[in-house]
C-alpha positions in Angstrom: 0.0 0.2 -0.1 2.9 2.4 -0.5 0.8 4.6 -2.9 -1.5 5.5 0.0 -0.8 7.8 2.8 -2.4 7.1 6.1 -1.8 8.9 9.6 -3.3 8.9 13.0 -5.0 12.2 12.3 -7.1 10.4 9.5 -9.0 8.9 12.1 -10.7 12.2 12.7 -12.8 14.3 10.4 -11.4 15.8 7.3 -12.2 19.1 6.0 -15.1 18.8 3.5 -14.4 19.1 -0.1 -16.3 21.5 -2.5 -18.2 18.6 -4.0 -22.0 18.7 -3.4 -21.9 15.2 -2.4 -19.0 15.1 -0.2 -19.5 12.2 2.4 -17.4 11.1 5.4 -18.3 7.9 6.8 -17.5 5.5 9.5 -18.9 1.8 9.6 -18.5 -0.9 12.3 -19.6 -4.4 12.4 -19.4 -7.3 15.2 -20.8 -10.7 15.5 -21.0 -13.9 17.5 -20.6 -16.8 15.6 -22.2 -19.4 18.1 -25.6 -18.0 18.3 -25.2 -16.5 14.6 -26.0 -12.9 15.4 -24.7 -9.3 15.6 -25.0 -6.3 13.4 -23.6 -3.1 11.9 -23.9 0.5 12.2 -23.1 3.4 9.7 -22.9 7.2 10.0 -22.0 9.3 6.9 -21.9 13.1 7.1 -22.8 14.8 4.0 -22.5 18.2 5.6 -22.7 20.0 2.3 -26.0 18.4 1.7 -27.2 19.5 5.2 -27.9 15.9 6.5 -26.3 12.9 7.7 -27.2 9.0 6.7 -27.6 6.9 9.8 -27.9 3.3 9.3 -28.4 0.3 11.8 -29.0 -3.1 11.3 -29.2 -6.1 13.8 -29.5 -9.5 13.1 -31.1 -10.9 16.2 -30.5 -14.3 17.8 -34.3 -15.3 17.3 -34.2 -14.5 13.5 -35.5 -10.9 13.5 -33.7 -7.9 12.1 -34.0 -4.7 14.0 -32.9 -1.6 12.1 -33.5 2.2 11.3 -32.4 4.4 8.7 -32.6 8.2 8.8 -31.3 11.4 7.3 -30.9 13.9 10.1 -30.3 17.5 9.6 -26.4 18.3 9.8 -24.7 21.5 9.9 -20.8 20.8 10.4 -18.4 17.7 9.9 -16.3 18.1 12.8 -17.4 14.8 14.6 -19.5 11.7 14.2 -22.8 12.2 16.2 -26.1 12.4 14.4 -29.6 10.7 14.7 -28.8 9.0 17.9 -25.6 7.3 16.5 -22.3 8.4 18.0 -18.6 7.1 17.2 -15.5 7.7 19.2 -11.7 7.1 19.0 -10.5 5.9 21.8 -7.0 5.3 20.6 -6.2 5.8 16.8 -5.5 2.6 14.9 -6.3 0.6 17.9 -9.8 1.1 19.5 -13.1 2.8 18.5 -16.5 2.8 20.3 -20.0 3.2 18.2 -23.4 3.3 19.6 -27.0 4.0 19.0 -30.0 5.0 21.0 -33.3 5.4 19.6 -36.3 3.6 18.1 -35.9 0.6 15.9 -37.9 -1.0 13.3 -38.4 -4.7 14.5 -39.0 -7.3 11.5 -40.2 -10.6 11.7 -40.2 -10.7 7.8 -37.0 -8.7 6.3 -38.6 -8.7 3.0 -40.5 -5.7 4.2 -37.3 -3.9 3.5 -37.8 -4.2 0.0 -40.4 -1.6 0.2 -39.1 1.2 1.8 -42.3 3.4 2.1 -44.4 0.4 3.5 -41.6 -0.2 5.7 -41.6 3.1 7.3 -45.4 3.0 7.4 -46.0 -0.2 9.0 -43.0 -1.7 10.5 -43.5 -2.2 14.4 -41.3 0.0 16.3 -39.5 -0.4 19.8 -37.1 1.6 21.9 -33.5 0.3 21.3 -29.7 0.8 22.4 -26.7 -0.6 20.7 -23.0 -0.3 22.2 -20.0 -1.8 20.5 -16.3 -1.4 21.6 -13.9 -2.4 19.0 -10.2 -3.3 19.6 -8.0 -4.1 16.4 -6.6 -7.7 15.7 -5.2 -6.8 12.4 -3.1 -4.1 10.9 -4.5 -0.9 9.1 -5.2 -1.2 5.4 -5.8 1.6 2.9 -5.2 5.3 3.2 -5.4 8.5 0.8 -3.9 8.2 -2.7 -0.6 9.8 -3.2 -0.7 10.4 -6.8 -3.6 11.9 -8.9 -3.5 8.5 -11.3 -3.7 6.0 -8.3 -7.1 4.5 -8.3 -9.0 4.1 -4.9 -10.5 1.2 -3.4 -14.2 1.7 -4.8 -13.2 4.4 -7.4 -12.7 8.3 -7.0 -16.5 8.8 -7.7 -17.3 6.9 -4.6 -14.7 8.0 -2.2 -11.1 9.5 -2.0 -9.8 8.2 1.2 -10.6 4.6 2.5 -9.1 2.6 5.3 -10.5 -0.4 7.2 -9.4 -3.1 9.8 -10.5 -6.4 11.2 -11.4 -6.1 15.1 -12.4 -7.7 18.3 -16.1 -6.6 19.3 -17.6 -6.6 22.6 -21.3 -5.9 21.9 -24.4 -5.0 23.8 -27.8 -5.0 21.9 -31.2 -4.0 23.6 -34.5 -4.0 21.9 -37.8 -3.5 23.5 -36.4 -4.4 27.0 -34.6 -7.6 25.6 -31.0 -7.7 25.9 -28.1 -9.6 24.4 -24.4 -9.1 24.8 -21.6 -10.8 23.1 -17.9 -11.0 22.7 -16.9 -11.7 19.0 -15.0 -10.4 16.2 -15.9 -7.9 13.4 -14.4 -5.2 11.0 -14.5 -1.3 10.9 -14.0 1.2 8.0 -13.7 4.9 7.5 -13.8 6.9 4.2 -14.2 10.3 2.8 -14.7 12.2 -0.6 -17.5 12.5 -3.2 -20.1 9.4 -3.1 -23.2 8.6 -4.6 -24.5 5.0 -4.1 -25.5 5.0 -7.6 -21.9 5.6 -8.9 -21.4 1.9 -8.4 -22.0 0.0 -11.4 -22.0 -3.4 -9.4 -19.6 -4.9 -6.9 -19.5 -7.7 -4.1 -17.7 -7.1 -1.0 -16.8 -10.0 1.4 -15.7 -9.4 4.9 -15.2 -12.1 7.5 -13.4 -13.2 10.6 -12.3 -16.7 11.3 -10.6 -16.0 14.5 -8.3 -12.9 15.9 -5.6 -14.3 13.5 -7.4 -15.1 10.3 -9.9 -13.0 8.4 -10.6 -11.7 5.0 -11.7 -8.7 3.1 -12.2 -8.8 -0.6 -14.0 -6.5 -3.1 -14.5 -7.5 -7.1 -15.9 -4.4 -8.7 -17.1 -3.9 -12.2 -17.6 -0.5 -13.9 -20.0 0.4 -16.6 -17.4 -0.4 -19.4 -17.3 -3.9 -18.1 -13.7 -3.5 -16.7 -13.5 -5.4 -13.2 -10.8 -5.2 -10.4 -10.3 -7.7 -7.9 -8.4 -6.4 -4.6 -8.4 -6.8 -0.9 -6.4 -9.0 1.8 -6.5 -12.0 3.6 -5.3 -12.0 7.2 -3.1 -14.8 8.2 -1.3 -15.3 11.5 -2.2 -11.9 12.2 -0.4 -10.4 8.9 -2.4 -8.9 6.0 -1.6 -10.6 2.5 -2.4 -8.4 -0.6 -4.5 -10.6 -3.0 -3.0 -11.1 -6.4 -6.2 -13.0 -7.8 -9.7 -13.9 -6.9 -12.4 -16.0 -8.5 -16.2 -15.6 -7.1 -19.1 -17.9 -7.9 -22.5 -16.9 -6.5 -25.6 -18.9 -6.0 -29.0 -17.3 -6.2 -32.3 -17.4 -4.9 -35.4 -17.2 -7.3 -35.8 -13.5 -6.3 -32.1 -13.0 -7.5 -30.6 -12.4 -3.8 -27.3 -13.9 -3.3 -27.5 -17.1 -0.9 -24.2 -18.8 -1.2 -20.5 -18.3 -2.5 -17.5 -20.4 -3.5 -14.4 -18.3 -3.3 -11.1 -18.9 -4.7 -8.3 -16.4 -3.5 -4.5 -16.3 -4.2 -1.9 -14.1 -2.6 2.1 -14.3 -3.0 2.2 -16.6 0.1 -1.0 -19.1 -0.7 -3.9 -20.2 -2.6 -7.2 -20.8 -0.6 -10.7 -21.9 -1.3 -13.5 -20.7 0.9 -17.4 -21.6 0.8 -19.9 -19.0 2.5 -23.7 -19.4 2.9 -25.9 -16.4 3.6 -28.1 -17.0 6.8 -30.1 -13.8 7.0 -30.3 -11.2 4.2 -31.2 -7.6 4.7 -32.3 -6.4 1.0 -31.9 -2.9 1.1 -32.5 0.0 -1.6 -31.1 3.3 -2.5 -32.5 5.9 -4.7 -31.4 9.1 -6.2 -33.2 11.7 -8.6 -31.3 12.8 -11.6 -33.3 15.2 -13.7 -36.9 13.7 -14.1 -35.7 10.2 -13.7 -34.4 8.2 -10.8 -31.5 6.0 -10.4 -31.9 3.1 -8.2 -29.3 0.6 -6.6 -29.8 -2.8 -4.8 -27.9 -2.9 -1.6 -27.9 -6.7 -0.3 -26.6 -7.0 3.1 -26.2 -10.6 4.0 -25.1 -12.1 7.4 -22.8 -14.9 5.9 -21.2 -18.1 7.7 -17.7 -18.9 5.9 -15.6 -22.2 6.1 -12.0 -22.0 5.3 -9.6 -25.0 6.0 -11.8 -26.5 8.8 -12.5 -23.1 10.3 -15.8 -21.3 10.6 -16.1 -17.8 10.2 -18.7 -15.0 10.1 -19.2 -11.7 8.4 -21.1 -9.6 5.9 -21.5 -9.9 2.2 -22.5 -6.8 0.5 -23.7 -6.8 -3.1 -24.4 -3.5 -4.6 -25.6 -2.7 -8.2 -27.7 -0.5 -10.3 -31.1 -1.6 -11.2 -32.1 -1.2 -15.0 -35.8 -2.0 -15.5 -35.8 -3.4 -12.2 -33.0 -5.9 -12.6 -29.8 -6.0 -11.0 -27.0 -5.4 -13.6 -24.5 -7.6 -12.1 -27.0 -10.8 -11.8 -26.2 -13.8 -12.1 -22.2 -12.7 -11.8 
């Protein structure tokens, strides 16, 4: 990663760029493998648009999904706190916390997420609280490019700077008086720069932990011209190895949702095969008006169990793609 700059000050908020769609966001997740539960939270500051994006998605042990998605007003980019979400850096590159206090929509059937208007009108609501404490189990990965021709992780029209890290996560989740705690593993990222979700043509992001010493973060991303990049890292014995190649095969449900994956990955040190199964899916959407038309993306967030050399791991698979005539452009790849 010698073409990227990353310093402890990058843990904190950056001066907003002039772009109307400047975004600075932080994201964390954490899961307990044994009970197949956990969740993720994201807070994106869109100060030039006057609002934040707050997202909470919890996969509860009894199979329900508890979630919240808001766009609270925002007048500055000097901290991460909006809509009941708050994020703090305890020790740069080592420890952070993130939490949420507020209403949650509690879903017996996650298919309600496919219809945002009906979701917000009809979903049962309950008071909730989430507290995650995260401590690093890996090096940092990423940063801001040091040359104008260096491609960024997701592309310069989605973020300029980006870094991520695998974590040990201690979590407490409370929904309508019920409480669950766990000590598990997870991941976090931080990005800044211009962003529209619909700038992604399609990608597959695969994140998982197989213990404090082994993990993965892999991205396969394709642009509108059909060019595909494969990048990311395997963590092995605590150290990151940049990948040199990756093959991904996805199995789909009749609704064209990802349900299982087979993955082959090569680094300079090893070649591995993994198999994943989506145990619960949150089928999300993002919509943006351009002129008189709307662009819409599918964002499938799957709680996924993986197997690698006899080890079982857990994490999130994220499939993002534009919808054209209602169909995902990346299916069935």
